[in-house]
C-alpha positions as CSV (number, residue, x, y, z in Angstrom):
1,D,1.0,99.3,124.6
2,S,3.5,102.6,124.3
3,T,6.6,100.5,124.1
4,S,7.7,97.8,121.7
5,T,10.6,95.4,122.1
6,W,11.9,93.3,119.7
7,I,14.9,91.2,118.5
8,E,16.8,93.0,115.4
9,K,19.6,90.7,114.8
10,A,21.3,87.8,116.7
11,W,24.5,85.8,115.9
12,L,27.2,83.3,117.3
13,T,30.6,84.6,118.4
14,N,34.1,83.0,118.1
15,N,33.8,82.0,121.6
16,N,30.3,80.4,121.1
17,D,28.7,83.4,123.0
18,I,25.6,84.6,121.4
19,Q,25.4,88.5,120.6
20,V,21.9,89.9,120.5
21,V,20.8,93.5,119.1
22,Q,17.4,94.7,121.1
23,G,15.2,97.1,119.4
24,I,13.0,99.5,121.7
25,S,10.5,101.8,120.1
26,K,8.7,104.6,122.3
27,P,6.7,107.7,121.6
28,G,10.0,109.5,122.5
29,G,12.1,107.6,119.9
30,T,13.8,104.3,118.9
31,Y,16.7,102.8,120.0
32,Y,19.0,99.7,119.8
33,T,21.1,97.8,122.7
34,N,23.5,94.9,122.3
35,Y,23.8,92.0,124.9
36,T,26.1,89.4,125.0
37,I,24.8,86.0,126.3
38,Q,27.5,84.0,127.8
39,S,27.8,80.4,126.4
40,G,25.7,78.1,128.9
41,N,24.4,81.2,131.1
42,H,21.0,82.2,129.8
43,S,19.3,82.3,132.9
44,N,20.2,86.0,134.3
45,T,19.2,87.6,130.7
46,P,16.0,88.3,129.2
47,F,16.0,86.1,126.5
48,I,15.1,82.4,126.0
49,I,17.5,80.3,123.9
50,N,16.3,77.0,122.1
51,T,16.7,75.0,118.9
52,D,14.0,75.1,116.0
53,N,14.5,72.5,113.3
54,G,18.2,72.4,114.2
55,R,18.7,76.2,114.3
56,L,19.7,78.2,117.4
57,A,16.6,80.4,118.0
58,V,16.4,83.7,120.4
59,S,13.5,85.2,121.8
60,I,12.3,87.5,124.6
61,K,10.8,86.3,127.4
62,N,6.8,86.3,127.4
63,S,7.3,86.7,123.7
64,N,6.0,84.7,121.0
65,E,8.5,85.9,118.1
66,S,11.8,84.5,118.0
67,V,14.5,85.2,115.8
68,T,17.3,82.4,114.3
69,A,20.6,83.3,115.2
70,D,23.4,83.4,112.3
71,T,25.7,80.6,113.0
72,S,27.7,81.1,110.1
73,A,31.2,83.1,109.5
74,W,31.6,85.6,107.0
75,H,33.6,85.0,104.1
76,F,35.6,88.1,102.8
77,A,38.0,88.2,99.5
78,I,40.0,91.2,98.6
79,Y,41.2,90.9,94.9
80,A,43.9,93.5,94.0
81,E,47.2,93.7,92.0
82,K,50.8,94.0,93.5
83,N,51.6,97.1,94.9
84,N,48.2,98.0,95.3
85,T,48.0,99.5,99.2
86,G,44.0,99.7,99.0
87,A,44.1,95.7,100.2
88,G,45.4,96.5,103.0
89,Y,43.4,99.3,104.2
90,V,40.0,97.4,103.8
91,K,41.6,94.4,105.2
92,A,42.5,96.8,108.7
93,A,39.1,98.2,108.2
94,L,37.4,94.6,108.0
95,E,39.4,93.4,111.1
96,S,38.2,96.2,113.1
97,I,34.5,95.3,112.1
98,I,35.0,91.9,113.4
99,Q,36.8,92.8,116.6
100,F,33.7,95.0,117.2
101,T,31.0,92.6,116.2
102,K,32.8,89.6,117.6
103,H,31.0,87.8,114.3
104,K,32.9,84.7,113.2
105,A,34.5,85.6,109.7
106,V,37.5,84.5,107.6
107,I,39.6,87.4,105.3
108,R,41.8,86.6,102.6
109,L,43.7,88.5,100.2
110,Y,43.9,87.3,96.6
111,A,46.4,88.5,93.9
112,D,44.9,85.8,91.4
113,A,41.3,86.0,90.4
114,N,40.8,82.6,89.6
115,Q,41.9,81.2,93.3
116,I,38.6,83.4,94.8
117,P,36.7,80.5,96.2
118,V,33.0,80.2,95.3
119,R,30.2,81.3,97.8
120,Q,31.8,84.3,99.2
121,N,30.2,86.8,101.2
122,W,32.0,89.8,99.9
123,I,34.5,90.2,97.3
124,F,36.2,93.6,97.5
125,W,37.3,94.1,93.5
126,L,39.9,96.2,94.2
127,S,41.6,96.4,90.3
128,E,41.3,98.5,87.1
129,K,40.1,95.2,85.4
130,S,36.6,94.6,85.3
131,A,35.1,91.9,87.6
132,G,33.1,90.3,84.9
133,K,29.7,88.2,85.5
134,Q,31.1,85.0,86.6
135,M,33.0,86.8,89.8
136,A,29.4,88.4,90.5
137,Q,27.9,85.1,90.5
138,N,30.3,83.6,93.1
139,C,29.4,86.1,95.9
140,D,26.4,87.8,97.6
141,N,28.1,91.3,97.6
142,L,30.3,92.6,95.3
143,F,32.2,96.2,96.1
144,A,34.1,96.8,92.6
145,Y,36.1,99.6,91.4
146,E,34.9,101.6,88.5
147,T,36.8,102.4,85.7
148,G,37.1,105.7,83.7
149,K,39.2,109.1,83.7
150,P,39.8,110.7,87.1
151,K,39.1,114.1,87.8
152,D,40.6,116.7,90.4
153,I,37.5,117.5,92.8
154,S,37.8,119.5,96.1
155,S,34.9,118.1,98.4
156,W,34.2,115.4,100.5
157,I,32.5,112.0,101.0
158,N,29.3,111.7,102.8
159,D,26.8,108.6,103.6
160,D,24.0,110.5,104.8
161,N,24.6,109.1,108.6
162,E,24.1,111.8,111.4
163,S,25.6,109.6,114.1
164,L,29.3,109.8,112.4
165,S,31.8,112.5,113.2
166,P,30.9,115.8,111.5
167,H,34.4,116.3,110.3
168,N,34.3,116.0,106.3
169,I,36.2,113.2,104.5
170,F,37.7,115.1,101.9
171,L,37.7,113.8,98.5
172,Y,40.4,114.9,96.1
173,K,39.7,112.3,93.0
174,S,36.8,110.9,91.7
175,I,35.4,109.4,88.4
176,T,32.4,110.7,86.9
177,A,29.3,108.1,87.8
178,N,27.6,107.1,84.2
179,Y,24.5,105.3,85.7
180,N,20.9,105.2,84.8
181,S,19.7,103.4,87.9
182,G,20.7,102.4,91.4
183,K,20.8,103.9,94.6
184,T,23.0,106.5,95.6
185,V,24.9,105.3,99.0
186,W,28.2,107.6,99.4
187,H,28.1,111.0,97.3
188,D,30.3,114.1,97.0
189,G,29.5,117.4,98.5
190,F,27.8,118.4,95.0
191,G,25.6,115.4,95.0
192,N,27.3,113.4,92.6
193,P,27.5,109.5,93.4
194,V,30.6,108.2,94.7
195,L,29.2,104.8,95.5
196,I,26.1,103.4,93.7
197,Y,24.4,100.3,94.9
198,K,22.4,97.9,92.6
199,R,20.9,94.4,92.8
200,Q,21.8,92.5,90.0
201,Q,20.2,89.2,90.1
202,Q,21.2,87.5,93.1
203,T,24.0,89.9,94.0
204,N,24.3,93.1,95.7
205,T,26.5,95.1,93.7
206,Y,28.7,98.5,94.8
207,H,30.2,100.4,92.4
208,F,32.7,102.7,93.6
209,Y,33.9,105.8,91.6
210,G,37.1,106.5,93.9
211,R,39.9,104.2,95.4
212,F,41.1,103.5,98.6
213,D,43.9,105.7,98.0
214,P,45.3,108.7,100.3
215,S,46.1,110.6,97.3
216,W,42.1,110.1,96.2
217,N,40.6,111.2,99.4
218,D,41.2,110.7,103.3
219,L,38.7,107.9,103.6
220,V,41.4,105.2,104.4
221,W,42.7,107.7,107.1
222,N,39.2,108.8,108.6
223,D,38.2,106.9,111.5
224,N,34.4,106.8,110.2
225,F,36.0,104.3,107.3
226,P,35.2,101.1,109.4
227,K,32.0,102.4,110.6
228,M,31.0,103.2,106.9
229,L,32.1,99.5,105.7
230,L,30.0,98.1,108.7
231,R,26.8,99.9,107.7
232,L,27.2,98.1,104.2
233,I,28.1,94.8,105.6
234,F,25.9,94.5,108.9
235,N,22.9,96.6,107.0
236,T,22.5,98.5,110.1
237,S,19.6,100.8,108.8
238,P,16.9,98.7,109.6
239,N,13.4,99.8,108.1
240,L,11.2,99.3,110.8
241,N,7.6,97.3,110.9
242,E,4.7,99.0,111.7
243,K,4.0,96.8,114.4
244,H,7.8,98.2,116.4
245,E,7.0,101.9,115.5
246,H,5.7,103.7,118.3
247,R,7.2,107.0,117.7
248,I,5.1,110.1,117.5
249,I,5.2,113.2,115.3
250,D,6.6,116.3,117.5
251,A,4.3,119.0,118.6
252,K,6.0,121.9,116.7
253,Q,5.7,119.4,113.4
254,L,1.9,119.2,113.4
255,L,0.1,120.7,111.0
256,P,-2.6,123.5,111.3
257,V,-6.1,121.9,111.9
258,L,-8.3,122.6,109.6
259,N,-12.1,123.6,110.3
260,K,-14.2,122.6,107.9
261,K,-17.2,124.2,109.8
262,G,-16.2,127.4,109.6
263,R,-15.3,128.1,106.2
264,T,-15.2,131.8,105.0
265,S,-15.5,132.9,101.7
266,K,-12.5,135.0,100.3
267,S,-15.0,137.6,98.7
268,K,-16.6,138.2,102.2
269,M,-13.1,139.0,103.6
270,I,-12.1,141.7,100.9
271,E,-13.9,145.0,101.7
272,R,-14.5,147.6,99.0
273,T,-14.5,151.4,99.3
274,N,-16.3,153.6,97.1
275,L,-13.6,156.5,96.1
276,T,-15.9,158.5,93.5
277,H,-16.5,161.0,95.8
278,F,-13.2,161.6,97.1
279,C,-11.9,161.8,93.6
280,W,-14.5,164.6,92.2
281,L,-13.7,166.7,95.7
282,L,-9.9,166.2,94.7
283,L,-10.5,167.7,91.5
284,V,-12.9,170.6,92.8
285,L,-10.2,171.8,94.9
286,V,-7.6,171.7,92.2
287,F,-9.5,173.9,89.9
288,I,-9.8,176.5,92.6
289,A,-6.3,176.2,93.8
290,E,-5.8,177.0,89.7
291,R,-8.0,179.7,89.6
292,W,-6.8,181.5,92.8
293,L,-3.4,181.6,91.2
294,A,-4.6,182.8,87.9
295,T,-6.1,185.9,89.9
296,K,-3.0,186.6,91.8
297,K,-0.6,186.5,89.1
298,P,-1.5,189.9,87.2
299,S,-1.7,191.8,91.1
300,L,2.0,190.4,91.7
301,M,2.6,191.4,88.0
302,A,1.6,195.2,88.9
303,G,3.4,195.4,92.1
304,K,6.9,194.3,90.6
305,Q,6.0,197.2,87.9
306,I,6.0,200.1,90.6
307,L,8.9,198.8,92.3
308,Q,10.9,199.1,89.3
309,N,9.6,202.5,88.4
310,G,10.1,204.0,91.8
């Protein structure tokens, strides 16, 4: 019972293979492994493939739990006006993600917002204009530029993922975030939000207080840019269920064990010493020294007078 194994995600690839992400949790840690189940070749894998009410289901052998595989295609819409270089950077990053995950996907660039079809999985709104409520209702996830006056800054962008490269993503410009709610996803070196997530009705909205522009930051040139988008798109930060959580706390992190039976009162631990006798003795010594000096002073003065007369 010290190891828990489960299927985190499963989806159908472009060539009809099945990509599976398997999670394994042990007392020493939790990790995930990717498997590719080739079409028509399921016997040499630790998984069972079947259909459940017309849906493709994947389960681990000797396990009663199954996960429905995602057979749909992602639909990405990138909106930007003319001469906007950010659209090209986002498109390249999305293509890298699709190549890595092998997930079915369709990526389209739009210069006219009215041409964006409804029911998009993601809309990247790279415009100074507001996307509007209607646009947010046409997608599951909306990534939008926030408007405002940019300010110069010397910092970096961080998304709190320790597995990413330790090299900083430098930040040169940003817009002050005015927000009352939401979760900070990316922030700068001062802790100020750069990307904020909010759930608005049926849409996940991401408010970006920067730009995909080399004059604003080094994000589009950084190798971590596709990884950071992948974490948003694929939700690669799963919250473990208690039944799958088998990690134990490190011995160095354990708190001291409290012994309730052997409690000791603080008053008993304090040792008091009576200094009255020592004070009186000190006063007597001071008095004797003063009397002795007083009697010696005339003798010293007489000796000095004899020396002067001689």
